[in-house]
Chimera marker file (.cmm) of the C-alpha trace (Angstrom):
<marker_set name="trace">
<marker id="1" x="52.208" y="-64.558" z="-50.108" r="1" g="1" b="0" radius="0.5"/>
<marker id="2" x="55.855" y="-63.625" z="-49.718" r="1" g="1" b="0" radius="0.5"/>
<marker id="3" x="57.582" y="-61.183" z="-52.001" r="1" g="1" b="0" radius="0.5"/>
<marker id="4" x="59.607" y="-63.971" z="-53.644" r="1" g="1" b="0" radius="0.5"/>
<marker id="5" x="56.453" y="-66.024" z="-54.187" r="1" g="1" b="0" radius="0.5"/>
<marker id="6" x="54.721" y="-63.070" z="-55.789" r="1" g="1" b="0" radius="0.5"/>
<marker id="7" x="57.643" y="-62.465" z="-58.144" r="1" g="1" b="0" radius="0.5"/>
<marker id="8" x="57.845" y="-66.148" z="-59.060" r="1" g="1" b="0" radius="0.5"/>
<marker id="9" x="54.104" y="-66.185" z="-59.786" r="1" g="1" b="0" radius="0.5"/>
<marker id="10" x="54.352" y="-63.065" z="-61.925" r="1" g="1" b="0" radius="0.5"/>
<marker id="11" x="57.228" y="-64.576" z="-63.892" r="1" g="1" b="0" radius="0.5"/>
<marker id="12" x="55.366" y="-67.834" z="-64.418" r="1" g="1" b="0" radius="0.5"/>
<marker id="13" x="52.226" y="-66.054" z="-65.617" r="1" g="1" b="0" radius="0.5"/>
<marker id="14" x="54.331" y="-63.915" z="-67.962" r="1" g="1" b="0" radius="0.5"/>
<marker id="15" x="55.915" y="-67.048" z="-69.424" r="1" g="1" b="0" radius="0.5"/>
<marker id="16" x="52.528" y="-68.715" z="-69.909" r="1" g="1" b="0" radius="0.5"/>
<marker id="17" x="51.010" y="-65.668" z="-71.636" r="1" g="1" b="0" radius="0.5"/>
<marker id="18" x="54.123" y="-65.351" z="-73.780" r="1" g="1" b="0" radius="0.5"/>
<marker id="19" x="53.921" y="-68.999" z="-74.849" r="1" g="1" b="0" radius="0.5"/>
<marker id="20" x="50.244" y="-68.581" z="-75.740" r="1" g="1" b="0" radius="0.5"/>
<marker id="21" x="51.008" y="-65.509" z="-77.848" r="1" g="1" b="0" radius="0.5"/>
<marker id="22" x="53.989" y="-67.170" z="-79.465" r="1" g="1" b="0" radius="0.5"/>
<marker id="23" x="52.066" y="-70.303" z="-80.437" r="1" g="1" b="0" radius="0.5"/>
<marker id="24" x="48.578" y="-69.049" z="-81.211" r="1" g="1" b="0" radius="0.5"/>
<marker id="25" x="48.885" y="-65.415" z="-82.305" r="1" g="1" b="0" radius="0.5"/>
<marker id="26" x="51.348" y="-65.827" z="-85.171" r="1" g="1" b="0" radius="0.5"/>
<marker id="27" x="48.746" y="-65.202" z="-87.859" r="1" g="1" b="0" radius="0.5"/>
<marker id="28" x="47.044" y="-62.238" z="-86.208" r="1" g="1" b="0" radius="0.5"/>
<marker id="29" x="47.679" y="-58.957" z="-88.009" r="1" g="1" b="0" radius="0.5"/>
<marker id="30" x="48.497" y="-56.013" z="-85.744" r="1" g="1" b="0" radius="0.5"/>
<marker id="31" x="49.790" y="-52.818" z="-87.405" r="1" g="1" b="0" radius="0.5"/>
<marker id="32" x="52.744" y="-52.178" z="-85.083" r="1" g="1" b="0" radius="0.5"/>
<marker id="33" x="53.879" y="-55.494" z="-83.558" r="1" g="1" b="0" radius="0.5"/>
<marker id="34" x="54.153" y="-59.116" z="-84.555" r="1" g="1" b="0" radius="0.5"/>
<marker id="35" x="52.455" y="-60.932" z="-81.694" r="1" g="1" b="0" radius="0.5"/>
<marker id="36" x="54.591" y="-64.054" z="-81.980" r="1" g="1" b="0" radius="0.5"/>
<marker id="37" x="57.700" y="-61.902" z="-81.453" r="1" g="1" b="0" radius="0.5"/>
<marker id="38" x="56.050" y="-60.189" z="-78.479" r="1" g="1" b="0" radius="0.5"/>
<marker id="39" x="55.331" y="-63.658" z="-77.100" r="1" g="1" b="0" radius="0.5"/>
<marker id="40" x="58.993" y="-64.652" z="-77.401" r="1" g="1" b="0" radius="0.5"/>
<marker id="41" x="60.075" y="-61.504" z="-75.566" r="1" g="1" b="0" radius="0.5"/>
<marker id="42" x="57.532" y="-62.153" z="-72.802" r="1" g="1" b="0" radius="0.5"/>
<marker id="43" x="58.817" y="-65.714" z="-72.394" r="1" g="1" b="0" radius="0.5"/>
<marker id="44" x="62.381" y="-64.470" z="-72.012" r="1" g="1" b="0" radius="0.5"/>
<marker id="45" x="61.360" y="-61.735" z="-69.554" r="1" g="1" b="0" radius="0.5"/>
<marker id="46" x="59.342" y="-64.227" z="-67.490" r="1" g="1" b="0" radius="0.5"/>
<marker id="47" x="62.202" y="-66.722" z="-67.372" r="1" g="1" b="0" radius="0.5"/>
<marker id="48" x="64.612" y="-63.991" z="-66.285" r="1" g="1" b="0" radius="0.5"/>
<marker id="49" x="62.200" y="-62.865" z="-63.570" r="1" g="1" b="0" radius="0.5"/>
<marker id="50" x="61.832" y="-66.380" z="-62.188" r="1" g="1" b="0" radius="0.5"/>
<marker id="51" x="65.597" y="-66.968" z="-62.374" r="1" g="1" b="0" radius="0.5"/>
<marker id="52" x="66.412" y="-63.737" z="-60.541" r="1" g="1" b="0" radius="0.5"/>
<marker id="53" x="63.859" y="-64.603" z="-57.877" r="1" g="1" b="0" radius="0.5"/>
<marker id="54" x="65.370" y="-68.053" z="-57.371" r="1" g="1" b="0" radius="0.5"/>
<marker id="55" x="68.889" y="-66.608" z="-57.153" r="1" g="1" b="0" radius="0.5"/>
<marker id="56" x="67.792" y="-64.038" z="-54.574" r="1" g="1" b="0" radius="0.5"/>
<marker id="57" x="66.047" y="-66.686" z="-52.489" r="1" g="1" b="0" radius="0.5"/>
<marker id="58" x="69.149" y="-68.874" z="-52.709" r="1" g="1" b="0" radius="0.5"/>
<marker id="59" x="71.420" y="-66.060" z="-51.554" r="1" g="1" b="0" radius="0.5"/>
<marker id="60" x="69.160" y="-65.305" z="-48.595" r="1" g="1" b="0" radius="0.5"/>
<marker id="61" x="69.268" y="-68.899" z="-47.410" r="1" g="1" b="0" radius="0.5"/>
<marker id="62" x="73.008" y="-69.311" z="-47.874" r="1" g="1" b="0" radius="0.5"/>
<link id1="1" id2="2" r="1" g="1" b="0" radius="0.2"/>
<link id1="2" id2="3" r="1" g="1" b="0" radius="0.2"/>
<link id1="3" id2="4" r="1" g="1" b="0" radius="0.2"/>
<link id1="4" id2="5" r="1" g="1" b="0" radius="0.2"/>
<link id1="5" id2="6" r="1" g="1" b="0" radius="0.2"/>
<link id1="6" id2="7" r="1" g="1" b="0" radius="0.2"/>
<link id1="7" id2="8" r="1" g="1" b="0" radius="0.2"/>
<link id1="8" id2="9" r="1" g="1" b="0" radius="0.2"/>
<link id1="9" id2="10" r="1" g="1" b="0" radius="0.2"/>
<link id1="10" id2="11" r="1" g="1" b="0" radius="0.2"/>
<link id1="11" id2="12" r="1" g="1" b="0" radius="0.2"/>
<link id1="12" id2="13" r="1" g="1" b="0" radius="0.2"/>
<link id1="13" id2="14" r="1" g="1" b="0" radius="0.2"/>
<link id1="14" id2="15" r="1" g="1" b="0" radius="0.2"/>
<link id1="15" id2="16" r="1" g="1" b="0" radius="0.2"/>
<link id1="16" id2="17" r="1" g="1" b="0" radius="0.2"/>
<link id1="17" id2="18" r="1" g="1" b="0" radius="0.2"/>
<link id1="18" id2="19" r="1" g="1" b="0" radius="0.2"/>
<link id1="19" id2="20" r="1" g="1" b="0" radius="0.2"/>
<link id1="20" id2="21" r="1" g="1" b="0" radius="0.2"/>
<link id1="21" id2="22" r="1" g="1" b="0" radius="0.2"/>
<link id1="22" id2="23" r="1" g="1" b="0" radius="0.2"/>
<link id1="23" id2="24" r="1" g="1" b="0" radius="0.2"/>
<link id1="24" id2="25" r="1" g="1" b="0" radius="0.2"/>
<link id1="25" id2="26" r="1" g="1" b="0" radius="0.2"/>
<link id1="26" id2="27" r="1" g="1" b="0" radius="0.2"/>
<link id1="27" id2="28" r="1" g="1" b="0" radius="0.2"/>
<link id1="28" id2="29" r="1" g="1" b="0" radius="0.2"/>
<link id1="29" id2="30" r="1" g="1" b="0" radius="0.2"/>
<link id1="30" id2="31" r="1" g="1" b="0" radius="0.2"/>
<link id1="31" id2="32" r="1" g="1" b="0" radius="0.2"/>
<link id1="32" id2="33" r="1" g="1" b="0" radius="0.2"/>
<link id1="33" id2="34" r="1" g="1" b="0" radius="0.2"/>
<link id1="34" id2="35" r="1" g="1" b="0" radius="0.2"/>
<link id1="35" id2="36" r="1" g="1" b="0" radius="0.2"/>
<link id1="36" id2="37" r="1" g="1" b="0" radius="0.2"/>
<link id1="37" id2="38" r="1" g="1" b="0" radius="0.2"/>
<link id1="38" id2="39" r="1" g="1" b="0" radius="0.2"/>
<link id1="39" id2="40" r="1" g="1" b="0" radius="0.2"/>
<link id1="40" id2="41" r="1" g="1" b="0" radius="0.2"/>
<link id1="41" id2="42" r="1" g="1" b="0" radius="0.2"/>
<link id1="42" id2="43" r="1" g="1" b="0" radius="0.2"/>
<link id1="43" id2="44" r="1" g="1" b="0" radius="0.2"/>
<link id1="44" id2="45" r="1" g="1" b="0" radius="0.2"/>
<link id1="45" id2="46" r="1" g="1" b="0" radius="0.2"/>
<link id1="46" id2="47" r="1" g="1" b="0" radius="0.2"/>
<link id1="47" id2="48" r="1" g="1" b="0" radius="0.2"/>
<link id1="48" id2="49" r="1" g="1" b="0" radius="0.2"/>
<link id1="49" id2="50" r="1" g="1" b="0" radius="0.2"/>
<link id1="50" id2="51" r="1" g="1" b="0" radius="0.2"/>
<link id1="51" id2="52" r="1" g="1" b="0" radius="0.2"/>
<link id1="52" id2="53" r="1" g="1" b="0" radius="0.2"/>
<link id1="53" id2="54" r="1" g="1" b="0" radius="0.2"/>
<link id1="54" id2="55" r="1" g="1" b="0" radius="0.2"/>
<link id1="55" id2="56" r="1" g="1" b="0" radius="0.2"/>
<link id1="56" id2="57" r="1" g="1" b="0" radius="0.2"/>
<link id1="57" id2="58" r="1" g="1" b="0" radius="0.2"/>
<link id1="58" id2="59" r="1" g="1" b="0" radius="0.2"/>
<link id1="59" id2="60" r="1" g="1" b="0" radius="0.2"/>
<link id1="60" id2="61" r="1" g="1" b="0" radius="0.2"/>
<link id1="61" id2="62" r="1" g="1" b="0" radius="0.2"/>
</marker_set>
């Protein structure tokens, strides 16, 4: 798998895990973090990772 493909896969998996945390872990009590907030952050990080990967691939082809 190419480097861009690996980064896109990592970003997609991060988004999926973030969505699962955001939707299903809202009622889980953890002393330090609120898991639904962690899920939102993971979604944003995953989207940014996929977007940066797509921009880099686009610049290489242009």
